[in-house]
N, CA, C and O atoms as a GROMACS GRO file, in nm:
protein
  252
    1MET      N    1  -1.009  10.003   0.700
    1MET     CA    2  -0.980   9.903   0.800
    1MET      C    3  -1.005   9.753   0.802
    1MET      O    4  -1.108   9.708   0.850
    2ASN      N    5  -0.933   9.695   0.762
    2ASN     CA    6  -1.058   9.532   0.702
    2ASN      C    7  -1.005   9.432   0.866
    2ASN      O    8  -0.925   9.496   0.933
    3ARG      N    9  -1.028   9.348   0.902
    3ARG     CA   10  -1.086   9.237   0.993
    3ARG      C   11  -0.972   9.214   1.098
    3ARG      O   12  -0.958   9.226   1.219
    4ARG      N   13  -0.881   9.165   0.965
    4ARG     CA   14  -0.707   9.187   1.072
    4ARG      C   15  -0.738   9.258   1.164
    4ARG      O   16  -0.780   9.244   1.278
    5ASN      N   17  -0.700   9.371   1.072
    5ASN     CA   18  -0.600   9.502   1.219
    5ASN      C   19  -0.710   9.530   1.271
    5ASN      O   20  -0.692   9.614   1.360
    6PHE      N   21  -0.912   9.479   1.252
    6PHE     CA   22  -0.979   9.558   1.376
    6PHE      C   23  -0.933   9.445   1.482
    6PHE      O   24  -0.922   9.490   1.596
    7LEU      N   25  -0.902   9.301   1.469
    7LEU     CA   26  -0.912   9.266   1.568
    7LEU      C   27  -0.820   9.271   1.650
    7LEU      O   28  -0.835   9.292   1.770
    8TYR      N   29  -0.660   9.241   1.559
    8TYR     CA   30  -0.505   9.266   1.619
    8TYR      C   31  -0.557   9.407   1.702
    8TYR      O   32  -0.544   9.423   1.823
    9SER      N   33  -0.615   9.496   1.618
    9SER     CA   34  -0.664   9.674   1.686
    9SER      C   35  -0.701   9.621   1.894
    9SER      O   36  -0.670   9.612   2.013
   10GLY      N   37  -0.760   9.610   1.816
   10GLY     CA   38  -0.898   9.571   1.977
   10GLY      C   39  -0.845   9.469   2.069
   10GLY      O   40  -0.876   9.472   2.188
   11GLY      N   41  -0.758   9.369   2.015
   11GLY     CA   42  -0.657   9.254   2.144
   11GLY      C   43  -0.530   9.347   2.189
   11GLY      O   44  -0.458   9.290   2.271
   12MET      N   45  -0.501   9.436   2.163
   12MET     CA   46  -0.346   9.518   2.192
   12MET      C   47  -0.420   9.603   2.245
   12MET      O   48  -0.376   9.610   2.360
   13LEU      N   49  -0.524   9.688   2.235
   13LEU     CA   50  -0.611   9.769   2.354
   13LEU      C   51  -0.626   9.642   2.467
   13LEU      O   52  -0.562   9.667   2.569
   14ALA      N   53  -0.669   9.563   2.468
   14ALA     CA   54  -0.746   9.478   2.556
   14ALA      C   55  -0.627   9.449   2.640
   14ALA      O   56  -0.612   9.491   2.755
   15ALA      N   57  -0.554   9.384   2.581
   15ALA     CA   58  -0.421   9.380   2.684
   15ALA      C   59  -0.351   9.505   2.770
   15ALA      O   60  -0.323   9.522   2.888
   16LEU      N   61  -0.334   9.588   2.640
   16LEU     CA   62  -0.279   9.702   2.744
   16LEU      C   63  -0.304   9.785   2.792
   16LEU      O   64  -0.234   9.886   2.801
   17THR      N   65  -0.471   9.762   2.864
   17THR     CA   66  -0.493   9.820   2.903
   17THR      C   67  -0.540   9.715   3.060
   17THR      O   68  -0.557   9.764   3.172
   18ALA      N   69  -0.552   9.582   3.028
   18ALA     CA   70  -0.517   9.490   3.154
   18ALA      C   71  -0.409   9.539   3.198
   18ALA      O   72  -0.396   9.595   3.308
   19SER      N   73  -0.311   9.520   3.104
   19SER     CA   74  -0.172   9.530   3.173
   19SER      C   75  -0.151   9.632   3.290
   19SER      O   76  -0.040   9.588   3.320
   20PRO      N   77  -0.160   9.682   3.334
   20PRO     CA   78  -0.040   9.794   3.429
   20PRO      C   79  -0.185   9.730   3.559
   20PRO      O   80  -0.150   9.719   3.676
   21ALA      N   81  -0.310   9.699   3.527
   21ALA     CA   82  -0.332   9.675   3.665
   21ALA      C   83  -0.280   9.506   3.743
   21ALA      O   84  -0.277   9.457   3.856
   22MET      N   85  -0.248   9.467   3.609
   22MET     CA   86  -0.203   9.284   3.681
   22MET      C   87  -0.107   9.306   3.747
   22MET      O   88  -0.067   9.250   3.849
   23ALA      N   89  -0.045   9.434   3.660
   23ALA     CA   90   0.166   9.424   3.689
   23ALA      C   91   0.143   9.492   3.834
   23ALA      O   92   0.222   9.447   3.916
   24MET      N   93   0.035   9.609   3.897
   24MET     CA   94   0.048   9.672   3.987
   24MET      C   95   0.017   9.577   4.102
   24MET      O   96   0.076   9.597   4.208
   25ASP      N   97  -0.083   9.462   4.090
   25ASP     CA   98  -0.058   9.392   4.222
   25ASP      C   99   0.037   9.276   4.242
   25ASP      O  100   0.031   9.212   4.347
   26VAL      N  101   0.147   9.237   4.122
   26VAL     CA  102   0.318   9.170   4.176
   26VAL      C  103   0.340   9.308   4.199
   26VAL      O  104   0.264   9.340   4.290
   27ILE      N  105   0.392   9.386   4.170
   27ILE     CA  106   0.427   9.539   4.224
   27ILE      C  107   0.419   9.546   4.360
   27ILE      O  108   0.505   9.575   4.442
   28VAL      N  109   0.335   9.524   4.368
   28VAL     CA  110   0.233   9.597   4.465
   28VAL      C  111   0.286   9.522   4.651
   28VAL      O  112   0.305   9.567   4.764
   29GLY      N  113   0.292   9.364   4.569
   29GLY     CA  114   0.253   9.315   4.660
   29GLY      C  115   0.125   9.196   4.669
   29GLY      O  116   0.138   9.075   4.690
   30HIS      N  117   0.055   9.238   4.655
   30HIS     CA  118  -0.110   9.180   4.657
   30HIS      C  119  -0.106   9.020   4.605
   30HIS      O  120  -0.191   8.937   4.637
   31LYS      N  121   0.008   8.995   4.519
   31LYS     CA  122  -0.075   8.842   4.526
   31LYS      C  123   0.010   8.773   4.408
   31LYS      O  124  -0.034   8.783   4.293
   32LYS      N  125   0.149   8.693   4.434
   32LYS     CA  126   0.221   8.617   4.406
   32LYS      C  127   0.199   8.553   4.245
   32LYS      O  128   0.138   8.447   4.235
   33PRO      N  129   0.246   8.616   4.131
   33PRO     CA  130   0.224   8.486   4.045
   33PRO      C  131   0.191   8.431   4.036
   33PRO      O  132   0.105   8.450   4.121
   34GLU      N  133   0.167   8.342   3.997
   34GLU     CA  134   0.188   8.187   4.033
   34GLU      C  135   0.216   8.105   3.865
   34GLU      O  136   0.185   8.163   3.760
   35ARG      N  137   0.267   7.989   3.868
   35ARG     CA  138   0.338   7.921   3.736
   35ARG      C  139   0.230   7.788   3.730
   35ARG      O  140   0.171   7.749   3.831
   36GLY      N  141   0.224   7.762   3.677
   36GLY     CA  142   0.143   7.609   3.581
   36GLY      C  143   0.222   7.533   3.523
   36GLY      O  144   0.337   7.559   3.487
   37ILE      N  145   0.159   7.428   3.512
   37ILE     CA  146   0.246   7.287   3.410
   37ILE      C  147   0.160   7.202   3.408
   37ILE      O  148   0.080   7.165   3.495
   38GLN      N  149   0.180   7.168   3.294
   38GLN     CA  150   0.070   7.066   3.219
   38GLN      C  151   0.130   6.939   3.230
   38GLN      O  152   0.214   6.902   3.147
   39LEU      N  153   0.083   6.844   3.358
   39LEU     CA  154   0.150   6.738   3.403
   39LEU      C  155   0.216   6.664   3.208
   39LEU      O  156   0.332   6.679   3.168
   40TYR      N  157   0.124   6.603   3.140
   40TYR     CA  158   0.158   6.613   2.989
   40TYR      C  159   0.290   6.587   2.957
   40TYR      O  160   0.329   6.482   2.905
   41MET      N  161   0.392   6.731   3.003
   41MET     CA  162   0.513   6.777   2.979
   41MET      C  163   0.586   6.680   3.064
   41MET      O  164   0.704   6.658   3.040
   42VAL      N  165   0.518   6.610   3.176
   42VAL     CA  166   0.636   6.521   3.290
   42VAL      C  167   0.527   6.395   3.284
   42VAL      O  168   0.471   6.355   3.386
   43LYS      N  169   0.506   6.340   3.159
   43LYS     CA  170   0.407   6.205   3.154
   43LYS      C  171   0.525   6.078   3.204
   43LYS      O  172   0.501   5.991   3.288
   44GLU      N  173   0.602   6.089   3.158
   44GLU     CA  174   0.699   5.941   3.213
   44GLU      C  175   0.731   6.020   3.359
   44GLU      O  176   0.713   5.938   3.449
   45ASP      N  177   0.753   6.090   3.387
   45ASP     CA  178   0.802   6.082   3.578
   45ASP      C  179   0.697   6.021   3.605
   45ASP      O  180   0.703   5.904   3.641
   46MET      N  181   0.526   6.115   3.588
   46MET     CA  182   0.494   6.116   3.623
   46MET      C  183   0.396   5.923   3.624
   46MET      O  184   0.325   5.885   3.718
   47GLU      N  185   0.423   5.849   3.512
   47GLU     CA  186   0.405   5.692   3.572
   47GLU      C  187   0.508   5.632   3.667
   47GLU      O  188   0.478   5.543   3.747
   48ARG      N  189   0.662   5.698   3.652
   48ARG     CA  190   0.719   5.623   3.747
   48ARG      C  191   0.750   5.656   3.876
   48ARG      O  192   0.821   5.581   3.943
   49ASP      N  193   0.693   5.789   3.930
   49ASP     CA  194   0.707   5.866   4.088
   49ASP      C  195   0.650   5.984   4.042
   49ASP      O  196   0.684   6.095   4.000
   50PRO      N  197   0.525   5.904   4.072
   50PRO     CA  198   0.435   6.082   4.062
   50PRO      C  199   0.401   6.156   4.202
   50PRO      O  200   0.318   6.247   4.204
   51ALA      N  201   0.461   6.118   4.310
   51ALA     CA  202   0.474   6.229   4.451
   51ALA      C  203   0.606   6.323   4.409
   51ALA      O  204   0.631   6.442   4.429
   52GLY      N  205   0.686   6.208   4.337
   52GLY     CA  206   0.863   6.243   4.342
   52GLY      C  207   0.865   6.415   4.234
   52GLY      O  208   0.931   6.517   4.251
   53THR      N  209   0.777   6.383   4.145
   53THR     CA  210   0.722   6.411   4.086
   53THR      C  211   0.688   6.546   4.067
   53THR      O  212   0.738   6.633   3.996
   54LEU      N  213   0.589   6.546   4.150
   54LEU     CA  214   0.568   6.692   4.219
   54LEU      C  215   0.561   6.742   4.334
   54LEU      O  216   0.495   6.838   4.372
   55LYS      N  217   0.642   6.662   4.400
   55LYS     CA  218   0.768   6.708   4.534
   55LYS      C  219   0.922   6.837   4.398
   55LYS      O  220   0.981   6.943   4.417
   56GLN      N  221   0.918   6.735   4.277
   56GLN     CA  222   1.010   6.820   4.258
   56GLN      C  223   0.996   6.970   4.140
   56GLN      O  224   1.067   7.070   4.128
   57LEU      N  225   0.904   6.937   4.085
   57LEU     CA  226   0.784   7.061   4.050
   57LEU      C  227   0.758   7.199   4.090
   57LEU      O  228   0.755   7.316   4.051
   58GLY      N  229   0.732   7.088   4.234
   58GLY     CA  230   0.662   7.242   4.334
   58GLY      C  231   0.850   7.284   4.471
   58GLY      O  232   0.854   7.313   4.591
   59ALA      N  233   0.941   7.270   4.391
   59ALA     CA  234   1.034   7.300   4.435
   59ALA      C  235   1.140   7.378   4.311
   59ALA      O  236   1.246   7.440   4.320
   60MET      N  237   1.049   7.337   4.193
   60MET     CA  238   1.065   7.476   4.070
   60MET      C  239   1.027   7.575   4.120
   60MET      O  240   1.104   7.671   4.126
   61GLY      N  241   0.895   7.586   4.173
   61GLY     CA  242   0.841   7.726   4.231
   61GLY      C  243   0.662   7.726   4.077
   61GLY      O  244   0.592   7.812   4.024
   62TYR      N  245   0.673   7.591   4.074
   62TYR     CA  246   0.478   7.524   4.021
   62TYR      C  247   0.421   7.523   4.069
   62TYR      O  248   0.445   7.475   4.179
   63THR      N  249   0.285   7.574   4.043
   63THR     CA  250   0.204   7.537   4.179
   63THR      C  251   0.081   7.446   4.111
   63THR      O  252  -0.006   7.397   4.182
   0.00000   0.00000   0.00000
Protein backbone atom coordinates (compact mmCIF):
# COMPACT_ATOMS: atom_id res chain seq x y z
CA MET A 1 0.00 0.00 0.00
CA ASN A 2 1.47 3.32 -1.00
CA ARG A 3 1.05 6.64 0.79
CA ARG A 4 -1.70 7.90 -1.51
CA ASN A 5 -3.85 4.80 -1.00
CA PHE A 6 -3.24 4.90 2.74
CA LEU A 7 -4.35 8.54 3.02
CA TYR A 8 -7.35 7.93 0.77
CA SER A 9 -8.44 4.90 2.79
CA GLY A 10 -8.01 6.76 6.07
CA GLY A 11 -10.02 9.72 4.83
CA MET A 12 -12.82 7.52 3.55
CA LEU A 13 -12.93 5.59 6.83
CA ALA A 14 -13.17 8.83 8.82
CA ALA A 15 -15.91 10.21 6.56
CA LEU A 16 -17.94 7.01 6.65
CA THR A 17 -17.59 6.76 10.41
CA ALA A 18 -18.87 10.32 10.99
CA SER A 19 -21.60 10.34 8.33
CA PRO A 20 -24.31 8.31 10.13
CA ALA A 21 -24.05 10.36 13.31
CA MET A 22 -24.30 13.67 11.48
CA ALA A 23 -27.16 12.44 9.30
CA MET A 24 -29.09 11.10 12.28
CA ASP A 25 -29.03 14.49 14.02
CA VAL A 26 -30.63 16.06 10.96
CA ILE A 27 -33.18 13.26 10.48
CA VAL A 28 -34.27 13.23 14.12
CA GLY A 29 -34.53 16.99 14.10
CA HIS A 30 -31.90 17.79 16.68
CA LYS A 31 -30.34 20.42 14.54
CA LYS A 32 -30.98 22.11 11.26
CA PRO A 33 -28.18 21.93 8.73
CA GLU A 34 -26.52 25.32 8.54
CA ARG A 35 -25.50 26.92 5.30
CA GLY A 36 -22.92 29.61 4.98
CA ILE A 37 -21.63 31.86 2.27
CA GLN A 38 -18.43 33.76 1.77
CA LEU A 39 -19.32 37.40 1.33
CA TYR A 40 -16.60 37.78 -1.29
CA MET A 41 -19.06 36.12 -3.67
CA VAL A 42 -21.40 39.09 -3.29
CA LYS A 43 -18.71 41.74 -2.91
CA GLU A 44 -20.23 44.31 -5.28
CA ASP A 45 -23.69 43.91 -3.75
CA MET A 46 -22.25 44.34 -0.25
CA GLU A 47 -20.55 47.58 -1.31
CA ARG A 48 -23.82 48.97 -2.70
CA ASP A 49 -26.31 47.81 -0.06
CA PRO A 50 -24.93 45.71 2.83
CA ALA A 51 -28.18 45.46 4.80
CA GLY A 52 -30.26 44.58 1.75
CA THR A 53 -27.74 42.00 0.58
CA LEU A 54 -27.69 40.27 3.96
CA LYS A 55 -31.48 40.33 4.07
CA GLN A 56 -31.68 38.65 0.65
CA LEU A 57 -29.12 36.04 1.65
CA GLY A 58 -31.10 35.32 4.81
CA ALA A 59 -34.27 34.88 2.76
CA MET A 60 -32.40 32.27 0.68
CA GLY A 61 -31.63 30.29 3.83
CA TYR A 62 -28.06 31.33 4.50
CA THR A 63 -27.08 31.90 8.12
